[in-house]
N, C-alpha and C positions, 0 to 999 in steps of 0.2 A: 824595929817592929818584929813581933814574934811570928813564928810560922802559923800559929793558930789564927792570929789577926789577919794575916795575909790570906789564908784560905777562906776566912769568913768574908773578907772584902771581895775576894774573887768569886765566891758563891753568890753574893748579893749582886755583883755586877752581871753574872751569868743569868740570874733570875730576871733582872731588869732588861737584859738583851732579849731574853726569850719572850717577855711580855711585849716588848716593842715589836718583835718579829710577828707575834700573834696579831697585834693591832694592825700592822701593815697588811698582813694576809686578809684579815677581816675587811679592812677598807677596800682592798683590791676586789674581793668577792662582792662586796656591796656595790661598788662602782660598776662592775661587770653586769651584775643582776639588774641594776638601774638602767644601764644602756640597753640591755635586752628588753626590759619592760617598755622603755621609751620607743624602741624600734617597733615593737608589736602593737603599740597603742595607735590605732588609726580610727577614722570615723566609721569604717565598715566593721560589722560584727565578725568575729572569728567563726568560720564555718567548719563543721566537722566533715570528714570524708564522705559520709552518707549524704549530707546536704549537698555537697559539691556534685556527687554522682547523680543525685536527683535533678539538680539544676541542669547538668549536661544532658540528661535524658530528655528533659522538657524542651531544651533548645533544639536538640536533634529532632524531636517530634514536631515542633513548630516548623522547622526547615523542611522536613519530609512532607508534612501536610500542605505547606505552601507549594512545593513542587507538584504534588498530586493534583491540587486544585488547578494549577496552571496547565498541566497536562490534560486534564479533563476538559478544560475550556478550549484548548487547542484542538482536541479530538472532536468536540462538538462543532466547532467552526468548520473543521475539515469535512465532517459528515454532512453538514448543511450545504457546504459548497459543492460537494460531489453529487448530492441529490439534485441541486439546482442545475448543475452541468448535465446530469443524466436526463432530466426533464427537458432541457433545451435540445439535447441530441435527439430525443424521441420526437419532439415537436418539429424540429427543422433538420433532422438527420438526412432525410430523403431529398432535401432541397437541390443539391447538385445533380442528383439523378433526374429529377423532374425538369430542372432547367435545361439539361442536355437533351431531353425528349421533346422540348418545344419546337426545335427546327423540323423534327420529323412530322409533328402535327401540322406545321406550316406547309410541308411538302404534300401531305394528304389533302389539305384544303385546296392547294393549287391544282392537284390532280383531279379532284372532284369538279372544280369549276371548269377546267379544260375539257373534261370528259362530256360535260353538258353541251359544249359548243362544237365538238368534233364528231365526225362520223368514222374516223379511222380507229377502229378497235385495236389494231396492232400497236399504235402509238400509245394508247391508254394502257395496254398491258405492259409495254416497256417501262412506262412511267411508274406503274405499281411495282414492277420488279426492282426498279432502281430504289424506290422507297424501302421495299422489303430488305434489300441487301444492305442499305444504309442502317436500318434498324438492327439487323443481325450483327453487323460490324460493331455497332455501339454496345450491344449486349455482350459480345465477346470481350470488348475492352473492359467491361464491368465484371468479367469473370464468369459470365453465364454462357454455357455451351449446351448444344443439343446432345442427347444420348443417342449413339448409334445403336440401332436395334435389329434391323433385318439381317438375318444370317448369323446372329450371335447366339450362344447358348443361353437358355432362359435362366435369369438370375433374379430372385425375388427382391434383392436389394435395389435393383434398377427398374425392373419391369413389373407391370400388373397385367396378368393374363385375363383377358375378357372373353376369350374363346379358345377352344382347342379343336383342331381339325386333323383328319388322318394325314400323316406325313406322306408325301409323294415317294420318298425312298427312306431306307433305314437310317441313312446318315443325317436326315432332317428331323429325326425324333428328338424332342427336347430342345429344338432350335426355334427361334422366332422367325415366323414365315411372313408376317405382315405387321406394320405399325399403324394403328388406327389414330393414335394421338401421340405426338412427340413428347418425350420427357426431357427435363433439363437439370443440369447440375450447376451449382454456384460454388466455385473453388473446390471442386471434387465432392461437394455435399449435394445429395439429391434433393432438389426442391420440388420436383414433380416427376412421379414415376411415369414411364412410357406405357401406354395401353396397347397391348400387343396380342397377336394371334399366334398360338404355339402349336407346333406339329406334335402328334402323338402316335 
């Protein structure tokens, strides 16, 4: 065989090998493309990133709206419950105070009945003093105390001056000389000012 024939044969064989390699490459590419297409083919439509973002926003909105509605309902229930409890407190808040006053009323009734049948005024006075002391003790247990007035410097926060008289001495000027009506404080808050006479 001549060199020319050998090189032609070799060239033909090279062309055939190149064609075969190209076919193999095309088949591999087609197979890979088909696999990708098969993987992406589902029943759900393919969504763009904008559509996904909008769907996420809608889901978040629905979740927040649901939380808001639940919170509003809970707050409304809380408001109604507190209003009901406040109304109950106003209606029956003084119940314990009044219940504890009932024994003192009983004592007054006994004192009145006994004073009708006795001529011993001293015994009646002692009975009234006992009831008075019991009542004052009860008030102090509730935080109510009388304001000390006589001999104290006049203070508009605690006292109400109903009269002013000349002071017997210079050191009595601006001082409470007499208390006409006692004043009271409830836990340091004045609930009734003492009516006093002040020296000037």
